[in-house]
C-alpha positions as CSV (number, residue, x, y, z in Angstrom):
1,M,0.0,0.0,0.0
2,S,1.3,3.4,-0.9
3,D,1.9,6.0,1.8
4,L,0.1,9.3,1.9
5,P,2.9,11.5,0.5
6,S,3.4,9.3,-2.6
7,L,-0.4,9.2,-3.2
8,R,-0.5,13.0,-3.1
9,Q,2.5,13.2,-5.5
10,K,0.5,11.0,-7.9
11,I,-2.5,13.3,-7.7
12,D,-0.2,16.3,-8.3
13,A,1.2,14.7,-11.4
14,L,-2.3,13.8,-12.6
15,D,-3.5,17.4,-12.0
16,T,-0.6,18.7,-14.1
17,T,-1.6,16.3,-16.9
18,L,-5.2,17.3,-16.6
19,M,-4.3,21.0,-16.8
20,N,-2.2,20.4,-20.0
21,L,-5.0,18.3,-21.6
22,L,-7.6,20.9,-20.8
23,N,-5.5,23.6,-22.4
24,D,-5.0,21.4,-25.4
25,R,-8.7,21.0,-25.6
26,A,-9.2,24.8,-25.3
27,R,-6.8,25.4,-28.2
28,L,-8.7,22.9,-30.4
29,S,-11.9,24.8,-29.5
30,L,-10.3,28.0,-30.7
31,D,-9.2,26.3,-33.9
32,I,-12.7,25.1,-34.5
33,G,-14.0,28.7,-34.1
34,A,-11.4,30.1,-36.4
35,T,-12.1,27.4,-39.0
36,K,-15.9,28.1,-39.0
37,R,-15.2,31.8,-39.4
38,R,-12.8,31.2,-42.3
39,E,-15.2,28.8,-44.1
40,S,-18.3,31.0,-43.7
41,Q,-16.5,34.3,-44.1
42,V,-18.7,35.7,-41.3
43,E,-18.6,35.8,-37.5
44,D,-20.3,32.7,-36.0
45,E,-22.6,34.1,-33.4
46,Q,-23.9,30.6,-32.4
47,V,-21.0,29.3,-30.3
48,Y,-23.4,27.3,-28.1
49,R,-24.2,24.0,-29.8
50,P,-26.8,22.1,-27.7
51,G,-26.7,19.2,-30.1
52,R,-23.0,18.8,-29.7
53,E,-23.3,19.2,-26.0
54,K,-25.9,16.4,-25.8
55,E,-23.7,14.2,-27.9
56,I,-20.7,14.7,-25.5
57,Y,-22.8,14.0,-22.4
58,E,-24.2,10.8,-23.9
59,K,-20.7,9.6,-24.9
60,L,-19.3,10.4,-21.4
61,S,-22.1,8.3,-19.8
62,Q,-21.4,5.4,-22.1
63,L,-17.6,5.5,-21.6
64,N,-17.6,6.3,-17.8
65,P,-16.1,3.3,-15.9
66,G,-16.5,5.0,-12.5
67,P,-16.1,5.6,-9.6
68,L,-17.3,9.2,-10.6
69,K,-21.0,9.3,-11.2
70,N,-22.3,10.4,-14.6
71,E,-23.9,13.5,-13.0
72,S,-20.5,14.5,-11.5
73,L,-18.7,14.0,-14.8
74,H,-21.3,16.0,-16.6
75,A,-20.9,18.9,-14.1
76,I,-17.1,18.9,-14.7
77,F,-17.5,18.9,-18.4
78,R,-20.2,21.6,-18.2
79,E,-17.5,23.9,-16.9
80,V,-15.0,22.7,-19.5
81,M,-17.4,23.5,-22.3
82,S,-18.4,26.8,-20.6
83,A,-14.8,27.9,-20.6
84,S,-14.4,26.8,-24.2
85,I,-17.3,28.8,-25.6
86,S,-16.2,31.9,-23.6
87,L,-12.8,31.7,-25.3
88,Q,-14.5,31.9,-28.7
89,K,-17.0,34.7,-27.8
90,D,-18.2,36.7,-24.9
91,V,-21.5,34.9,-24.1
92,T,-24.3,36.6,-22.2
93,I,-27.5,35.0,-20.9
94,A,-30.6,36.9,-20.1
95,Y,-32.9,35.4,-17.4
96,L,-35.8,36.3,-15.3
97,G,-34.2,38.1,-12.3
98,P,-33.3,39.1,-9.8
99,P,-30.5,36.7,-8.8
100,G,-31.8,33.5,-7.1
101,T,-34.8,32.8,-9.3
102,F,-35.3,29.3,-10.6
103,S,-34.5,30.7,-14.1
104,H,-31.1,31.9,-12.7
105,Q,-30.4,28.4,-11.3
106,A,-31.5,26.7,-14.6
107,A,-29.2,29.1,-16.6
108,F,-26.2,28.5,-14.4
109,R,-26.7,24.7,-14.5
110,R,-26.8,24.8,-18.2
111,F,-24.1,27.3,-19.1
112,G,-21.7,27.2,-16.2
113,D,-19.4,29.8,-14.6
114,S,-17.6,31.2,-17.6
115,V,-20.4,33.2,-19.2
116,A,-22.1,36.4,-18.0
117,Y,-25.7,36.4,-16.6
118,V,-27.9,39.4,-17.1
119,P,-31.1,39.5,-14.9
120,Q,-34.2,41.0,-16.5
121,K,-37.3,42.4,-14.7
122,D,-39.8,40.2,-16.5
123,I,-40.2,37.5,-19.2
124,D,-40.9,40.0,-21.9
125,S,-37.6,41.7,-21.2
126,V,-35.7,38.4,-21.6
127,F,-37.2,38.0,-25.1
128,E,-36.4,41.6,-25.9
129,A,-32.7,41.3,-24.7
130,V,-32.2,38.5,-27.3
131,E,-34.3,40.2,-30.0
132,N,-32.3,43.4,-29.7
133,G,-28.9,41.7,-29.5
134,Q,-28.2,42.8,-25.9
135,T,-27.5,39.2,-24.9
136,T,-26.5,36.1,-26.8
137,Y,-29.2,33.8,-25.4
138,G,-32.1,33.9,-23.1
139,M,-33.5,31.4,-20.5
140,I,-37.3,31.4,-20.3
141,P,-39.6,29.3,-18.2
142,F,-42.0,27.4,-20.5
143,E,-44.1,25.0,-18.4
144,N,-44.3,23.3,-15.0
145,S,-45.3,19.7,-14.4
146,T,-47.7,20.8,-11.6
147,F,-49.1,24.1,-12.8
148,G,-48.9,23.9,-16.5
149,S,-47.8,26.4,-19.1
150,V,-46.3,29.8,-18.4
151,V,-48.7,32.1,-20.2
152,E,-46.4,35.1,-20.3
153,T,-43.9,33.0,-22.4
154,L,-46.6,31.7,-24.7
155,D,-48.0,35.2,-25.3
156,H,-44.6,36.6,-26.2
157,F,-43.8,33.7,-28.6
158,I,-46.8,34.9,-30.7
159,H,-45.0,38.1,-31.6
160,T,-41.3,37.3,-31.5
161,H,-38.7,36.5,-34.2
162,V,-36.2,34.6,-31.9
163,K,-35.9,30.9,-32.2
164,V,-35.9,28.1,-29.6
165,R,-32.4,26.6,-29.4
166,A,-32.5,24.1,-26.6
167,E,-34.5,22.9,-23.6
168,T,-33.5,22.2,-20.0
169,Y,-35.3,20.8,-17.0
170,L,-35.0,21.9,-13.3
171,E,-36.5,20.0,-10.4
172,V,-38.2,22.7,-8.3
173,H,-38.5,22.6,-4.5
174,Q,-40.5,25.6,-3.1
175,C,-39.8,26.9,0.3
176,L,-41.7,29.3,2.6
177,L,-39.2,32.0,3.6
178,S,-39.9,34.8,6.2
179,N,-38.4,36.6,9.2
180,S,-41.7,36.2,11.0
181,P,-43.1,33.0,12.6
182,L,-45.7,31.0,10.7
183,D,-48.6,32.1,12.9
184,K,-47.7,35.8,12.3
185,I,-47.6,35.6,8.5
186,T,-50.4,37.5,6.9
187,K,-49.1,38.0,3.3
188,V,-47.4,35.6,0.9
189,Y,-45.5,36.8,-2.2
190,S,-44.5,34.7,-5.2
191,H,-44.6,34.3,-8.9
192,P,-48.0,33.0,-10.1
193,Q,-46.3,29.6,-10.8
194,G,-44.9,29.5,-7.3
195,L,-48.4,30.2,-5.8
196,G,-50.0,27.6,-8.1
197,Q,-47.5,24.9,-7.2
198,T,-48.1,25.3,-3.5
199,Q,-51.8,26.2,-3.3
200,K,-52.8,23.2,-1.3
201,W,-50.1,23.7,1.3
202,L,-50.9,27.4,1.6
203,S,-54.6,26.7,1.9
204,T,-53.9,24.3,4.7
205,H,-51.3,26.2,6.7
206,L,-52.0,29.8,5.8
207,P,-55.6,29.9,4.8
208,E,-56.1,33.6,5.9
209,A,-52.9,35.0,4.4
210,T,-53.2,37.2,1.3
211,R,-51.5,35.8,-1.7
212,V,-49.7,38.4,-3.9
213,S,-48.4,37.7,-7.3
214,V,-45.1,39.3,-8.4
215,K,-42.9,39.0,-11.4
216,S,-40.4,36.4,-10.0
217,T,-39.8,34.3,-6.9
218,A,-36.6,36.2,-6.1
219,E,-38.6,39.5,-6.2
220,A,-41.0,37.8,-3.7
221,A,-38.1,37.1,-1.4
222,E,-36.8,40.7,-1.7
223,K,-40.3,42.0,-0.7
224,A,-40.7,39.6,2.1
225,S,-37.3,40.6,3.6
226,M,-38.5,44.2,4.0
227,E,-42.0,43.6,5.5
228,I,-42.9,42.2,8.9
229,G,-45.5,39.5,8.7
230,S,-44.7,38.7,5.0
231,A,-43.4,35.6,3.5
232,A,-42.2,34.4,0.1
233,V,-42.6,31.1,-1.8
234,C,-39.3,30.6,-3.6
235,S,-36.1,28.6,-3.7
236,E,-33.9,27.8,-0.7
237,I,-31.0,29.8,-2.1
238,C,-33.1,33.0,-1.7
239,A,-32.9,32.6,2.1
240,T,-29.1,33.3,1.9
241,L,-29.4,36.0,-0.8
242,Y,-32.1,38.0,0.9
243,G,-31.5,37.3,4.6
244,L,-34.6,35.2,5.3
245,N,-35.4,32.2,7.5
246,I,-36.6,28.9,6.0
247,I,-40.0,28.5,7.8
248,Q,-40.8,25.3,5.9
249,P,-38.9,23.6,3.0
250,N,-40.5,21.6,0.2
251,I,-44.0,22.9,0.3
252,E,-44.8,22.1,-3.4
253,D,-48.0,20.1,-3.7
254,R,-46.3,17.4,-5.8
255,T,-42.9,16.0,-5.0
256,A,-42.1,15.4,-8.7
257,N,-42.3,19.2,-9.4
258,T,-40.2,20.1,-12.5
259,T,-40.1,23.2,-14.6
260,R,-39.1,23.1,-18.2
261,F,-37.1,26.0,-19.6
262,L,-36.4,26.9,-23.2
263,I,-33.1,28.6,-24.4
264,I,-33.8,31.2,-27.1
265,G,-31.4,32.7,-29.6
266,K,-31.3,34.2,-33.1
267,E,-31.5,30.7,-34.7
268,S,-32.0,27.1,-33.9
269,D,-29.3,24.5,-33.8
270,A,-28.6,22.0,-36.6
271,P,-30.6,18.7,-36.7
272,T,-29.6,15.7,-34.5
273,R,-31.0,12.2,-34.4
274,D,-33.7,13.2,-31.9
275,D,-35.2,16.6,-32.1
276,H,-38.5,18.4,-31.3
277,T,-40.1,21.3,-33.2
278,L,-42.3,24.0,-31.7
279,L,-44.7,25.8,-34.0
280,I,-47.8,28.0,-33.9
281,F,-50.7,28.5,-36.2
282,T,-54.2,29.8,-36.4
283,V,-57.3,28.3,-38.1
284,D,-60.5,29.6,-39.6
285,H,-62.9,28.9,-36.8
286,R,-65.8,29.3,-39.1
287,Q,-64.8,26.1,-40.9
288,P,-66.0,23.0,-39.0
289,G,-63.2,20.6,-38.2
290,A,-60.4,23.0,-39.3
291,L,-58.3,22.3,-36.1
292,C,-59.0,18.6,-36.4
293,D,-57.9,18.6,-40.0
294,G,-54.7,20.5,-39.1
295,L,-53.7,18.1,-36.3
296,K,-54.4,15.1,-38.5
297,V,-51.6,16.2,-40.7
298,F,-49.1,15.2,-37.9
299,K,-50.7,11.8,-37.6
300,D,-50.6,11.2,-41.3
301,H,-46.9,12.0,-41.4
302,H,-46.2,9.8,-38.3
303,L,-45.1,12.8,-36.2
304,N,-45.7,12.3,-32.5
305,L,-47.1,15.3,-30.6
306,Y,-45.8,16.2,-27.2
307,K,-47.7,19.4,-26.4
308,I,-50.8,21.2,-27.6
309,D,-51.8,24.6,-26.2
310,S,-53.7,27.7,-27.1
311,R,-53.7,31.4,-26.3
312,P,-55.9,34.4,-27.5
313,S,-54.4,35.9,-30.6
314,G,-55.1,39.5,-29.7
315,Q,-56.5,40.1,-33.2
316,R,-60.1,39.8,-32.2
317,P,-62.3,38.2,-29.5
318,W,-62.4,34.3,-29.4
319,H,-59.6,34.0,-32.0
320,Y,-56.8,31.7,-30.8
321,V,-53.2,30.8,-31.7
322,F,-52.4,27.1,-31.3
323,F,-49.0,25.8,-30.1
324,V,-47.9,22.4,-31.2
325,E,-44.7,20.6,-30.3
326,C,-43.9,17.6,-32.5
327,A,-41.1,15.1,-33.1
328,G,-38.4,16.0,-35.7
329,H,-36.4,19.0,-36.9
330,Y,-37.9,21.7,-39.2
331,Q,-35.0,21.2,-41.6
332,N,-35.9,17.5,-42.1
333,T,-38.0,16.5,-45.1
334,D,-40.8,14.9,-43.1
335,I,-41.4,18.1,-41.1
336,R,-41.1,20.4,-44.2
337,T,-43.6,18.2,-46.0
338,A,-46.0,18.2,-43.1
339,I,-45.8,22.0,-42.7
340,K,-46.5,22.4,-46.4
341,E,-49.7,20.3,-46.1
342,L,-50.6,22.1,-42.9
343,E,-50.9,25.3,-44.9
344,T,-54.0,23.8,-46.6
345,Y,-55.9,23.9,-43.3
346,C,-54.2,26.5,-41.1
347,L,-53.2,30.1,-41.3
348,D,-50.2,32.1,-40.1
349,I,-47.9,29.1,-39.5
350,I,-44.7,30.1,-37.8
351,V,-41.9,27.7,-36.7
352,L,-40.6,28.8,-33.3
353,G,-37.6,26.6,-33.5
354,S,-36.2,23.0,-33.3
355,F,-34.0,21.7,-30.5
356,P,-32.5,18.5,-29.2
357,N,-34.9,16.4,-27.2
358,Q,-33.7,16.3,-23.6
359,R,-36.9,15.3,-21.9
360,P,-36.2,13.3,-18.7
361,E,-37.1,9.6,-18.9
């Protein structure tokens, strides 16, 4: 058995090797960026490649002999890839702020420590930051497994020209934070999603407390920290950020409470072997069966549907925009053919983007 000093010497030697290999990898990443610019003759703005990222993670999981868990290995390589893309371009991520929101956590888990994060006051501002070129990408909440779609996101998608580039999922645990004891709390702040995900717990333990919707869970924590008798439904990390006590952790009504986020940019990524496409359209409601005929196109082309939703179009009363998420990439022949046929039954068809499927099993 080796003694402690010799074991540490071996670790030091491995650390030196790792450092050299990481720098070799970083130089190759720079070479790739330079090659892409030379071949396209233009600056490549899309340095973040979710399809390539997914491919790397899948390969790591297949090759990993242990003892490191796959999750640990992925976290290490997340930082490696974060550092690599920051060498190619200054990457900025807009998210629903202030710091400490679930959007902030989802963005950090996806992009790592080497990019800049830019908090926005509301979801519309996240879209606008990407639309106006103020940030490279945006992280927007799309739907929750307990409380459904985020309507602010759906509404802005109707009028935007940005594209969905990737998706990511965050397991959400809501906490009740306050500097007042539970029996003294008269007001509870949170984002509408936060209140919706905890409504049973709130009705049982704080039935008389006023529930106040704000633009983000972190804003809720900020407000609760300044008012006696107020509380916030938000993440545990907000307790540290805003100087609050955790009155009760894990108050979400369902334990498997997960929020799905979409990463938006100026364009979608290239096709992979497993993609989803999100699109919107309207129909002539005066024509019986128009929506049914439109949806049947997906069945006829063997395209599985993963989400169907609707929102008022804003054009006139009782006129709706339909959201459909289907299997495949919009650049693939089967999707292009289906969209062409969809034009027979539907109006104002817009592809919001295609992205690698990363839905948890």
